[in-house]
C-alpha positions as CSV (number, residue, x, y, z in Angstrom):
1,M,2.1,-12.2,-14.6
2,E,1.0,-8.7,-16.1
3,F,2.8,-6.3,-13.5
4,N,3.4,-4.4,-16.4
5,N,-0.5,-3.7,-16.8
6,C,-0.7,-2.5,-13.3
7,S,-0.5,0.2,-11.2
8,L,1.6,0.4,-7.7
9,I,0.3,2.8,-5.7
10,I,2.6,2.9,-2.5
11,L,0.8,5.4,0.2
12,A,3.6,7.9,2.1
13,G,1.9,10.5,3.3
14,G,-0.6,10.6,6.7
15,K,1.1,12.6,9.8
16,S,2.6,9.4,11.0
17,S,1.7,11.0,14.6
18,R,2.5,7.6,16.1
19,M,5.7,7.4,15.0
20,G,6.7,11.2,15.9
21,R,8.9,10.8,12.2
22,N,8.2,9.8,7.9
23,K,7.6,6.5,8.2
24,A,9.0,6.4,4.1
25,H,12.3,7.4,5.7
26,L,12.7,4.8,8.4
27,R,15.8,3.1,7.5
28,W,16.2,-0.9,7.3
29,K,19.2,-2.5,5.7
30,A,20.7,1.1,4.8
31,K,18.0,2.0,2.5
32,C,14.5,3.9,3.6
33,F,11.2,2.2,3.5
34,L,10.2,3.5,0.4
35,D,12.9,2.9,-1.3
36,I,13.0,-0.7,-0.6
37,I,9.2,-0.4,-1.8
38,I,10.4,1.7,-4.7
39,E,12.7,-1.6,-5.8
40,K,10.8,-4.3,-5.2
41,G,8.2,-2.6,-7.6
42,K,10.8,-2.3,-10.5
43,S,11.9,-5.5,-10.4
44,L,8.6,-7.1,-10.5
45,G,8.2,-4.6,-13.5
46,F,5.2,-2.3,-12.1
47,G,3.7,-0.1,-15.5
48,E,4.6,3.0,-13.2
49,I,4.6,4.0,-9.7
50,I,2.3,6.2,-7.5
51,L,3.6,7.6,-4.3
52,S,0.3,8.7,-2.2
53,G,1.2,12.0,-0.7
54,H,4.8,11.8,-0.8
55,K,6.3,15.3,-1.3
56,A,9.7,14.7,-2.5
57,K,10.7,14.0,-6.7
58,V,11.8,10.1,-6.7
59,S,13.1,9.1,-9.7
60,D,11.3,7.0,-11.9
61,C,7.8,7.4,-9.6
62,F,5.3,10.2,-9.4
63,S,3.5,11.6,-6.2
64,V,-0.1,12.6,-5.8
65,E,-1.7,15.1,-3.8
66,D,-5.2,14.1,-2.0
67,E,-7.7,16.3,-3.9
68,L,-10.1,16.0,-0.7
69,K,-7.7,16.6,2.7
70,E,-7.8,15.5,5.5
71,R,-9.8,12.0,4.5
72,G,-6.5,9.9,5.6
73,P,-6.4,7.1,3.4
74,L,-9.5,6.6,1.4
75,G,-8.4,10.0,0.0
76,G,-5.1,8.9,-1.1
77,L,-6.9,6.3,-2.9
78,H,-9.3,8.2,-4.4
79,A,-6.7,10.3,-5.8
80,C,-3.9,7.9,-7.1
81,F,-7.0,5.9,-8.2
82,K,-8.4,8.4,-10.8
83,A,-4.4,9.2,-11.4
84,A,-3.5,5.9,-12.6
85,S,-2.9,4.9,-16.2
86,F,-3.9,1.0,-15.3
87,E,-6.7,-0.8,-15.0
88,D,-5.6,-2.3,-12.4
89,C,-4.0,-0.8,-9.0
90,F,-2.1,-3.2,-6.0
91,V,-2.0,-0.4,-3.0
92,I,0.6,-0.7,-0.2
93,T,1.6,0.9,2.8
94,V,5.1,2.6,3.3
95,D,5.1,0.8,6.7
96,S,5.3,-2.4,5.3
97,P,8.4,-2.9,3.7
98,L,8.1,-6.8,3.7
99,V,5.9,-7.8,2.0
100,S,7.4,-10.2,-0.5
101,P,7.7,-10.5,-3.9
102,D,6.2,-13.7,-3.9
103,T,2.9,-12.6,-1.7
104,M,2.5,-9.6,-4.5
105,K,2.3,-11.8,-7.8
106,K,-0.2,-14.0,-5.7
107,L,-2.2,-11.5,-5.0
108,L,-2.7,-10.1,-8.4
109,C,-3.1,-13.9,-10.0
110,E,-6.1,-14.2,-7.3
111,H,-7.5,-10.7,-8.7
112,I,-6.9,-11.5,-12.6
113,N,-8.5,-15.1,-11.8
114,C,-11.5,-13.7,-9.9
115,G,-12.6,-10.5,-11.5
116,N,-13.4,-8.4,-9.1
117,E,-12.9,-4.7,-7.8
118,V,-11.2,-5.7,-4.8
119,T,-8.5,-8.6,-3.9
120,L,-7.3,-8.7,-0.1
121,L,-4.9,-9.8,1.9
122,K,-5.6,-12.3,4.8
123,H,-3.6,-13.9,7.8
124,E,-4.9,-14.8,10.9
125,E,-8.7,-14.1,10.7
126,K,-7.5,-10.3,10.4
127,I,-8.1,-8.6,6.5
128,E,-5.5,-6.3,5.6
129,P,-7.7,-3.2,3.5
130,L,-4.3,-1.4,2.3
131,I,-2.1,-4.1,1.2
132,G,-4.4,-5.6,-2.1
133,V,-5.5,-4.8,-5.5
134,Y,-8.1,-2.2,-6.5
135,K,-10.3,-1.6,-9.4
136,R,-9.3,1.8,-11.0
137,E,-12.7,2.8,-11.6
138,F,-12.9,2.2,-7.2
139,Y,-12.4,5.8,-7.0
140,R,-16.2,6.5,-7.7
141,K,-17.4,4.3,-4.7
142,I,-14.7,6.4,-2.5
143,Y,-16.2,9.9,-3.6
144,P,-19.2,9.6,-1.6
145,V,-17.7,7.9,1.4
146,I,-15.2,10.7,2.1
147,Q,-16.9,13.5,0.4
148,K,-18.1,15.4,3.6
149,G,-15.3,14.3,5.8
150,S,-12.8,11.3,6.8
151,A,-13.7,7.2,6.9
152,P,-12.4,4.4,7.3
153,V,-11.5,2.5,4.8
154,F,-13.9,-0.9,5.6
155,R,-16.7,1.7,4.9
156,A,-16.4,1.8,1.4
157,L,-14.9,-2.0,1.1
158,D,-18.9,-2.4,1.9
159,R,-20.2,-0.9,-1.3
160,A,-17.0,-3.4,-3.6
161,E,-16.9,-6.6,-4.6
162,V,-14.5,-8.1,-2.6
163,T,-12.1,-11.6,-3.3
164,I,-10.0,-12.6,0.0
165,L,-6.2,-14.5,-0.2
166,E,-6.0,-15.9,2.5
167,I,-2.1,-17.3,3.4
168,E,-1.3,-18.4,6.4
169,G,2.7,-17.9,8.4
170,I,3.3,-14.1,7.2
171,E,2.5,-12.3,10.5
172,K,6.8,-11.0,9.8
173,E,6.3,-10.2,6.4
174,I,2.7,-8.1,6.3
175,L,4.2,-6.8,9.8
176,N,2.4,-2.8,10.2
177,I,5.9,-0.6,11.2
178,N,3.4,2.6,12.7
179,T,5.2,3.6,16.2
180,K,8.2,4.2,17.2
181,D,8.6,0.4,20.2
182,A,7.2,-1.6,16.7
183,Y,10.3,0.0,15.0
184,E,12.7,-0.6,17.6
185,E,11.5,-4.2,18.3
186,F,11.5,-4.7,14.0
187,L,15.2,-3.8,14.3
188,K,15.9,-5.7,17.3
189,E,14.6,-8.8,15.8
190,N,16.6,-8.2,12.3
191,E,20.0,-7.1,14.2
192,N,21.7,-8.6,11.6
193,N,20.2,-6.3,9.3
194,R,20.7,-3.3,11.0
195,A,19.9,0.3,10.3
196,V,22.6,1.8,9.6
């Protein structure tokens, strides 16, 4: 598996308005969400780890600020793809700390085998636009979409060759923990590994 020839991009910016605090710093198993994902990235051997919109310095990672401000996730992807050193970029949001290394391996393998611009994860008829693998050059297709304002991620994806990888039974794994209620529910369901 060619993780060493792939950038890991963690979307760690955003206002976290529904959560009320920075989602990157939410804790589970005595670690913050950001550190959990970074550790997975290091264990898989990604060639580099890029943090989108995260201002604090983190060892062995580098942060990238959006070139076009107030453009949502597409603004972060645009800037990070431009800054990436590798052709393939694995994208994940900081509020999805349970995505397994096995799922990450399957996505990258599918991406390499199919050779399309974008490979996205699908489960129960839902496509996850922010858990997948993108070609670095996709930033060129993002720019016209966000040049004058923010836009949904799928508006840029309409311009892409997309491969969809459907994996059954991973609903808990790809849970987006982006509200206070979702975080509390997450902690209850994982009581044995509760945050400290």
